[in-house]
MDAnalysis code that builds the backbone (N, CA, C; Angstrom):
import MDAnalysis as mda
import numpy as np

u = mda.Universe.empty(459, n_residues=153, atom_resindex=np.repeat(np.arange(153), 3), trajectory=True)
u.add_TopologyAttr("name", ["N", "CA", "C"] * 153)
u.add_TopologyAttr("resid", np.arange(1, 154))
u.add_TopologyAttr("resname", ["MET", "SER", "ILE", "PRO", "SER", "GLU", "HIS", "SER", "LYS", "ASN", "VAL", "VAL", "MET", "VAL", "PRO", "CYS", "ALA", "ILE", "PHE", "GLU", "LYS", "ASP", "GLY", "GLN", "LEU", "PHE", "ALA", "ALA", "GLN", "ARG", "SER", "SER", "THR", "MET", "SER", "LEU", "PRO", "LEU", "LYS", "TRP", "GLU", "PHE", "PRO", "GLY", "GLY", "LYS", "VAL", "ASP", "GLU", "GLY", "GLU", "SER", "GLU", "VAL", "GLU", "ALA", "LEU", "HIS", "ARG", "GLU", "ILE", "MET", "GLU", "GLU", "LEU", "SER", "ILE", "GLU", "ILE", "GLU", "ILE", "GLY", "PRO", "ARG", "LEU", "ALA", "PRO", "ALA", "TYR", "LYS", "GLU", "ASP", "PRO", "THR", "ARG", "ASN", "ARG", "ILE", "ILE", "CYS", "LEU", "VAL", "PRO", "TYR", "ILE", "CYS", "ARG", "VAL", "MET", "SER", "SER", "PRO", "ILE", "ILE", "LEU", "THR", "GLU", "HIS", "ALA", "GLN", "TYR", "LYS", "TRP", "VAL", "ARG", "MET", "ASP", "GLN", "LEU", "SER", "LYS", "LEU", "ASP", "TRP", "ALA", "ASP", "ALA", "ASP", "LEU", "GLU", "VAL", "LEU", "ASP", "THR", "TYR", "LEU", "LYS", "TYR", "ARG", "ASP", "GLN", "ARG", "LEU", "LEU", "CYS", "ARG", "THR", "LYS", "LEU", "LYS", "VAL", "ARG", "ALA"])
u.atoms.positions = np.array([
    [0.563, -1.190, -0.367],
    [-0.309, -0.036, 0.249],
    [0.750, 1.129, -0.137],
    [0.509, 2.424, -0.387],
    [1.277, 3.669, -0.878],
    [0.621, 4.032, 0.488],
    [1.750, 5.203, 0.643],
    [1.542, 6.054, 1.569],
    [0.341, 7.522, 2.004],
    [-0.605, 6.773, 3.113],
    [-2.000, 6.998, 2.647],
    [-2.069, 8.490, 2.614],
    [-3.639, 8.749, 2.473],
    [-3.639, 10.198, 2.190],
    [-4.431, 10.341, 3.106],
    [-5.562, 10.213, 2.984],
    [-6.595, 10.380, 3.731],
    [-6.727, 10.628, 4.927],
    [-7.149, 11.847, 5.024],
    [-6.893, 12.993, 6.697],
    [-7.831, 12.256, 7.261],
    [-8.849, 11.640, 7.187],
    [-10.095, 11.405, 8.261],
    [-9.538, 10.120, 8.971],
    [-8.804, 9.492, 8.790],
    [-8.369, 8.188, 9.790],
    [-7.025, 8.473, 10.322],
    [-7.367, 7.823, 11.973],
    [-6.428, 7.981, 12.577],
    [-5.237, 7.329, 12.148],
    [-3.855, 7.521, 11.942],
    [-2.686, 7.075, 11.761],
    [-1.995, 5.775, 13.128],
    [-1.970, 5.469, 13.211],
    [-1.091, 4.417, 14.326],
    [0.205, 4.197, 13.810],
    [0.624, 4.276, 14.996],
    [2.577, 4.150, 14.777],
    [2.860, 2.492, 15.009],
    [3.665, 2.130, 14.764],
    [3.608, 0.700, 15.077],
    [4.604, 0.049, 14.992],
    [6.168, 0.496, 15.574],
    [7.152, -0.071, 15.418],
    [7.360, -1.273, 15.779],
    [8.683, -1.992, 15.184],
    [8.122, -3.390, 15.122],
    [9.972, -3.851, 14.864],
    [10.252, -4.852, 15.411],
    [11.581, -5.327, 15.381],
    [12.066, -6.648, 14.114],
    [13.123, -6.174, 13.479],
    [13.390, -6.972, 12.703],
    [15.455, -7.649, 13.408],
    [14.838, -8.757, 13.659],
    [16.399, -9.483, 14.450],
    [17.219, -10.764, 13.730],
    [18.775, -10.559, 13.528],
    [19.269, -11.142, 12.173],
    [20.075, -11.632, 13.539],
    [20.247, -13.035, 12.646],
    [21.222, -13.927, 13.524],
    [21.180, -15.203, 12.581],
    [22.841, -15.115, 12.233],
    [23.225, -16.278, 11.462],
    [22.278, -16.858, 10.424],
    [22.354, -15.222, 9.773],
    [21.876, -16.056, 8.201],
    [20.082, -16.106, 8.472],
    [19.400, -15.671, 9.817],
    [18.018, -16.248, 10.058],
    [17.550, -14.986, 10.287],
    [16.199, -14.461, 10.657],
    [15.247, -13.741, 10.664],
    [14.294, -14.250, 11.884],
    [14.124, -13.625, 12.737],
    [13.277, -14.111, 13.756],
    [11.693, -13.251, 13.512],
    [10.672, -14.982, 13.886],
    [9.200, -14.051, 13.473],
    [8.568, -15.258, 14.727],
    [7.397, -14.009, 15.100],
    [6.645, -14.305, 15.707],
    [5.235, -14.767, 15.671],
    [4.540, -15.508, 16.397],
    [2.949, -16.397, 15.613],
    [2.356, -15.770, 16.757],
    [1.290, -14.752, 16.493],
    [-0.019, -14.477, 16.874],
    [-0.780, -15.670, 17.737],
    [-0.851, -15.141, 18.925],
    [-1.695, -15.862, 19.727],
    [-3.301, -16.989, 18.659],
    [-3.764, -17.742, 19.375],
    [-5.190, -18.033, 18.654],
    [-6.146, -16.334, 19.487],
    [-5.645, -15.616, 20.142],
    [-6.754, -15.351, 21.134],
    [-6.281, -13.320, 19.985],
    [-5.447, -13.575, 19.557],
    [-5.030, -11.867, 19.031],
    [-5.405, -11.463, 17.473],
    [-5.314, -10.370, 17.105],
    [-5.830, -10.314, 16.094],
    [-5.474, -10.346, 14.996],
    [-5.823, -11.082, 14.010],
    [-5.315, -12.178, 12.364],
    [-4.287, -12.711, 13.814],
    [-5.375, -13.540, 13.885],
    [-5.090, -15.425, 14.967],
    [-4.105, -16.062, 14.104],
    [-2.797, -16.908, 14.510],
    [-2.106, -17.568, 14.072],
    [-1.203, -16.577, 13.222],
    [-1.082, -15.425, 12.953],
    [-0.085, -14.793, 11.281],
    [1.076, -14.924, 11.812],
    [2.015, -14.724, 11.100],
    [3.593, -14.776, 11.726],
    [3.536, -12.758, 11.441],
    [4.945, -12.585, 12.341],
    [4.666, -11.237, 12.475],
    [6.196, -10.643, 12.621],
    [6.496, -9.456, 12.734],
    [7.852, -9.451, 13.613],
    [7.206, -8.709, 14.836],
    [8.145, -8.942, 16.059],
    [7.154, -8.176, 17.133],
    [7.704, -6.893, 17.835],
    [6.814, -6.076, 18.294],
    [6.497, -4.894, 17.665],
    [5.215, -4.590, 18.545],
    [5.050, -3.109, 18.655],
    [3.272, -2.494, 19.007],
    [3.179, -0.370, 19.146],
    [2.221, -0.338, 19.276],
    [1.749, 0.659, 18.911],
    [2.488, 2.169, 20.105],
    [2.559, 3.118, 19.417],
    [3.235, 3.519, 20.637],
    [2.230, 4.809, 21.347],
    [2.825, 4.521, 22.456],
    [1.905, 5.331, 23.685],
    [1.735, 6.413, 23.490],
    [1.119, 7.348, 23.825],
    [1.386, 9.669, 24.098],
    [2.629, 9.632, 24.642],
    [2.959, 10.474, 24.086],
    [4.531, 10.974, 24.431],
    [5.866, 9.635, 24.872],
    [5.303, 8.681, 24.278],
    [6.846, 8.083, 23.216],
    [7.391, 8.268, 21.993],
    [8.364, 7.709, 22.135],
    [9.034, 7.872, 20.836],
    [8.839, 6.311, 20.300],
    [9.264, 6.415, 18.766],
    [9.344, 4.765, 18.077],
    [10.735, 4.368, 18.749],
    [10.929, 4.972, 19.284],
    [11.721, 3.703, 19.498],
    [11.896, 3.395, 21.107],
    [11.147, 4.117, 21.608],
    [10.509, 3.978, 23.440],
    [9.648, 3.133, 23.499],
    [8.871, 3.174, 21.882],
    [7.731, 2.389, 22.412],
    [8.015, 0.957, 22.336],
    [9.407, 1.005, 21.056],
    [9.892, -0.735, 20.487],
    [10.754, -1.242, 21.608],
    [11.359, -0.281, 22.220],
    [11.603, -1.143, 23.735],
    [10.882, -1.577, 24.983],
    [9.862, -0.508, 24.519],
    [9.454, -1.455, 25.876],
    [8.219, -2.463, 25.548],
    [7.910, -2.039, 24.090],
    [6.868, -3.601, 23.531],
    [7.691, -4.727, 23.591],
    [8.872, -5.260, 22.830],
    [9.920, -5.784, 23.227],
    [10.198, -6.267, 24.422],
    [10.291, -5.661, 25.151],
    [10.288, -6.128, 26.628],
    [9.223, -6.937, 27.282],
    [8.056, -6.327, 26.928],
    [6.833, -6.788, 27.763],
    [6.325, -8.195, 26.681],
    [6.697, -8.233, 25.553],
    [6.418, -9.813, 24.078],
    [7.025, -10.430, 24.916],
    [9.160, -10.176, 24.806],
    [9.722, -11.507, 24.374],
    [10.457, -11.184, 26.222],
    [10.332, -10.352, 26.839],
    [11.434, -10.018, 28.284],
    [12.962, -10.109, 27.827],
    [12.751, -8.866, 26.533],
    [14.173, -9.292, 26.369],
    [14.928, -7.754, 25.775],
    [15.891, -7.659, 26.307],
    [16.781, -5.823, 26.122],
    [17.042, -6.324, 24.473],
    [16.935, -4.835, 24.350],
    [17.436, -5.015, 22.541],
    [18.199, -3.440, 21.969],
    [18.893, -3.422, 20.823],
    [19.636, -2.260, 20.482],
    [18.636, -2.131, 19.484],
    [18.478, -1.329, 19.284],
    [18.098, -0.809, 17.803],
    [18.889, -0.291, 16.949],
    [18.700, -0.550, 15.600],
    [19.762, 0.337, 14.424],
    [18.478, 0.634, 13.386],
    [19.359, 0.645, 12.029],
    [18.851, 1.640, 11.287],
    [16.982, 0.879, 11.002],
    [16.875, 2.188, 11.022],
    [15.271, 1.927, 10.877],
    [14.473, 2.065, 9.123],
    [13.710, 1.296, 8.857],
    [13.830, 1.462, 7.387],
    [11.909, 1.706, 6.700],
    [12.178, 1.774, 5.624],
    [10.635, 2.456, 4.913],
    [9.493, 2.049, 5.800],
    [8.704, 2.639, 6.452],
    [6.896, 1.886, 6.800],
    [6.424, 1.444, 6.177],
    [5.716, 0.295, 6.202],
    [4.358, -0.024, 5.273],
    [2.904, 0.388, 6.318],
    [2.103, 0.581, 5.080],
    [0.965, 1.139, 5.627],
    [-0.065, 0.328, 5.123],
    [-0.828, -0.126, 5.950],
    [-1.857, -0.928, 5.984],
    [-3.368, -0.541, 6.799],
    [-4.294, -0.455, 5.670],
    [-6.056, 0.076, 6.859],
    [-6.251, -1.262, 7.134],
    [-7.123, -0.445, 8.132],
    [-7.854, -1.481, 8.756],
    [-9.264, -0.533, 9.418],
    [-10.078, -1.169, 8.167],
    [-11.600, -0.131, 7.817],
    [-11.875, -0.624, 8.932],
    [-12.181, -1.806, 9.641],
    [-13.342, -2.028, 11.360],
    [-13.116, -0.473, 12.450],
    [-11.532, 0.122, 12.544],
    [-11.587, 0.400, 13.086],
    [-10.965, 2.119, 12.313],
    [-11.667, 1.942, 11.729],
    [-11.410, 3.449, 10.476],
    [-10.013, 4.276, 11.092],
    [-8.702, 3.562, 10.797],
    [-7.471, 3.841, 10.894],
    [-6.575, 3.302, 9.873],
    [-5.601, 3.656, 9.709],
    [-4.575, 2.935, 9.225],
    [-3.307, 2.938, 10.090],
    [-2.470, 1.395, 10.329],
    [-1.433, 1.313, 10.864],
    [-0.246, 1.401, 9.767],
    [0.827, 2.404, 10.789],
    [2.080, 2.392, 9.949],
    [2.452, 1.409, 10.519],
    [3.206, 0.298, 9.926],
    [4.394, -0.307, 10.745],
    [5.627, -0.268, 10.292],
    [6.314, 0.479, 11.014],
    [7.725, 0.556, 11.331],
    [8.982, -0.387, 11.759],
    [9.645, -1.072, 10.662],
    [10.396, -1.912, 10.665],
    [11.954, -0.868, 11.625],
    [12.782, -1.707, 12.339],
    [14.115, -1.226, 12.639],
    [14.920, -2.105, 12.866],
    [15.989, -2.613, 12.295],
    [16.925, -3.798, 12.418],
    [17.565, -3.239, 13.556],
    [17.199, -4.557, 15.219],
    [17.954, -4.641, 16.032],
    [18.160, -5.993, 16.626],
    [19.147, -5.993, 17.422],
    [20.051, -7.066, 17.708],
    [19.537, -7.810, 19.123],
    [19.262, -8.777, 19.759],
    [19.030, -9.217, 20.947],
    [20.400, -9.068, 22.098],
    [20.094, -8.421, 23.140],
    [21.201, -7.804, 24.398],
    [20.674, -9.112, 25.038],
    [19.751, -9.806, 25.268],
    [20.132, -10.490, 26.593],
    [18.982, -11.891, 26.168],
    [18.871, -12.587, 27.515],
    [18.324, -13.915, 27.131],
    [17.835, -14.319, 28.927],
    [16.894, -15.154, 28.334],
    [15.835, -15.922, 27.456],
    [14.856, -15.066, 27.092],
    [14.641, -15.343, 25.871],
    [13.339, -15.252, 25.474],
    [12.405, -15.854, 25.703],
    [11.459, -15.151, 25.968],
    [10.162, -16.096, 27.403],
    [8.901, -14.893, 26.571],
    [8.365, -15.452, 25.841],
    [6.889, -14.823, 25.183],
    [6.118, -14.879, 26.024],
    [5.504, -13.963, 25.860],
    [3.883, -13.023, 27.206],
    [2.973, -12.759, 26.272],
    [2.541, -12.997, 25.007],
    [2.079, -12.746, 24.194],
    [1.343, -13.729, 22.846],
    [2.861, -14.183, 22.355],
    [2.792, -15.179, 20.653],
    [2.474, -16.519, 21.348],
    [2.016, -16.877, 20.340],
    [2.222, -19.220, 20.758],
    [2.906, -19.192, 20.484],
    [3.918, -18.993, 19.778],
    [5.818, -19.403, 19.329],
    [6.645, -18.276, 19.148],
    [7.640, -18.821, 18.409],
    [8.746, -17.680, 17.329],
    [9.844, -19.136, 17.032],
    [10.182, -18.465, 16.159],
    [11.189, -19.180, 15.176],
    [12.248, -18.362, 14.675],
    [13.291, -18.815, 14.525],
    [14.281, -18.231, 13.631],
    [14.557, -19.293, 12.629],
    [13.990, -18.103, 11.172],
    [13.773, -18.567, 9.807],
    [15.029, -18.495, 8.789],
    [14.884, -19.602, 8.187],
    [16.589, -19.358, 7.225],
    [15.568, -18.596, 6.106],
    [16.378, -17.774, 5.509],
    [16.013, -16.861, 4.593],
    [15.186, -17.050, 3.720],
    [15.775, -18.127, 3.079],
    [14.504, -19.158, 2.547],
    [13.491, -20.237, 2.512],
    [13.557, -19.430, 3.850],
    [12.078, -20.441, 4.133],
    [10.794, -19.580, 4.807],
    [11.410, -17.950, 4.878],
    [10.679, -17.006, 4.794],
    [8.963, -17.411, 4.469],
    [9.157, -17.850, 3.226],
    [7.982, -17.303, 2.506],
    [6.785, -18.836, 2.594],
    [7.590, -19.875, 3.275],
    [6.201, -20.105, 3.741],
    [6.190, -20.398, 5.182],
    [6.245, -19.099, 5.932],
    [5.382, -19.136, 7.102],
    [4.185, -17.684, 6.659],
    [3.309, -18.175, 6.907],
    [1.563, -17.655, 6.529],
    [1.797, -15.726, 7.440],
    [2.562, -15.260, 6.978],
    [2.303, -13.885, 7.160],
    [1.890, -12.965, 7.377],
    [0.891, -11.693, 8.325],
    [0.122, -10.750, 8.518],
    [0.953, -9.736, 7.360],
    [-0.258, -9.522, 6.223],
    [0.029, -8.863, 5.262],
    [0.683, -7.510, 5.203],
    [0.629, -6.366, 6.445],
    [1.333, -5.113, 6.662],
    [3.004, -6.184, 7.222],
    [3.148, -6.947, 7.561],
    [4.663, -7.632, 7.692],
    [5.605, -7.895, 6.697],
    [3.828, -8.888, 5.737],
    [4.934, -9.001, 4.420],
    [5.350, -7.880, 3.486],
    [5.112, -7.141, 3.791],
    [5.419, -5.632, 3.368],
    [6.554, -4.938, 4.178],
    [6.282, -5.348, 5.101],
    [7.572, -4.923, 5.644],
    [9.158, -5.936, 5.717],
    [8.587, -7.673, 5.304],
    [9.375, -8.643, 5.133],
    [10.687, -8.413, 3.536],
    [9.662, -7.870, 2.869],
    [10.167, -7.404, 1.648],
    [11.007, -6.123, 1.327],
    [10.482, -4.560, 2.128],
    [11.392, -3.933, 2.269],
    [12.840, -4.346, 2.539],
    [12.744, -5.510, 3.583],
    [13.712, -5.881, 4.209],
    [14.729, -6.348, 3.213],
    [14.063, -6.994, 2.754],
    [14.653, -8.425, 1.597],
    [15.765, -7.395, 0.754],
    [15.047, -5.661, 0.318],
    [15.547, -4.833, -0.698],
    [16.994, -4.223, -0.012],
    [16.871, -4.232, 1.333],
    [17.820, -3.548, 2.022],
    [18.741, -4.735, 1.939],
    [18.503, -5.361, 2.823],
    [19.554, -6.673, 3.200],
    [20.406, -6.644, 1.475],
    [19.688, -7.057, 0.395],
    [20.124, -6.967, -1.058],
    [21.492, -5.941, -1.329],
    [20.372, -4.473, -1.084],
    [21.467, -3.449, -1.381],
    [23.016, -3.636, -0.489],
    [22.538, -3.816, 0.774],
    [23.925, -3.929, 1.943],
    [24.888, -4.583, 1.234],
    [24.345, -5.976, 0.619],
    [25.380, -7.359, 0.305],
    [25.947, -6.740, -1.682],
    [25.499, -5.942, -2.174],
    [25.777, -5.794, -3.495],
    [26.614, -4.478, -2.989],
    [26.317, -3.497, -1.848],
    [27.533, -2.750, -1.571],
    [28.944, -3.790, -1.044],
    [28.813, -4.324, -0.369],
    [30.412, -4.682, 0.355],
    [30.378, -5.530, -0.471],
    [29.775, -6.085, -1.747],
    [30.723, -6.952, -2.868],
    [31.116, -6.269, -3.901],
    [30.811, -4.915, -3.763],
    [31.251, -3.995, -4.905],
    [33.063, -2.902, -4.306],
    [32.413, -3.072, -2.588],
    [33.792, -3.066, -1.348],
    [34.959, -3.868, -1.627],
    [34.697, -5.119, -1.733],
    [35.875, -6.084, -2.138],
    [36.253, -6.189, -3.307],
    [35.878, -5.776, -4.485],
    [36.147, -6.159, -5.331],
    [37.131, -4.789, -5.708],
    [36.988, -3.689, -5.506],
    [37.627, -2.590, -5.820],
    [39.009, -2.442, -4.297],
    [39.395, -3.390, -3.582],
    [40.182, -4.024, -2.681],
    [40.928, -4.545, -3.165],
])
């Protein structure tokens, strides 16, 4: 979805974490009682009043996964209409690093580290699919830059 232009809808900012480890990405499966039950997503949550995206992401990851994180680059957001609540969700991905352990789920059904070639086999929430596509383009660009640097050396 492109950037929304409808001013009558409330835009809800939802930062999410993309964790990379050993060529794999972290995916969390929503519980059966959550909206979009059993869909896979990048964990995170909405920004509360007075919070920055970074503060919200630290808080949400601690609440959902019980871990500390280091927040890195911000990628392009994905927008998803939520017509039932007359709002637009702006899912804002950040590349993050896990800084503590263990991961203890408080809201999700399960989590897994997924190889790049297996990512398409998960049943992702629509907005997270768009985030995944943005991440893969970012990753490809990063790899391309590294390759060009090695060739010049």
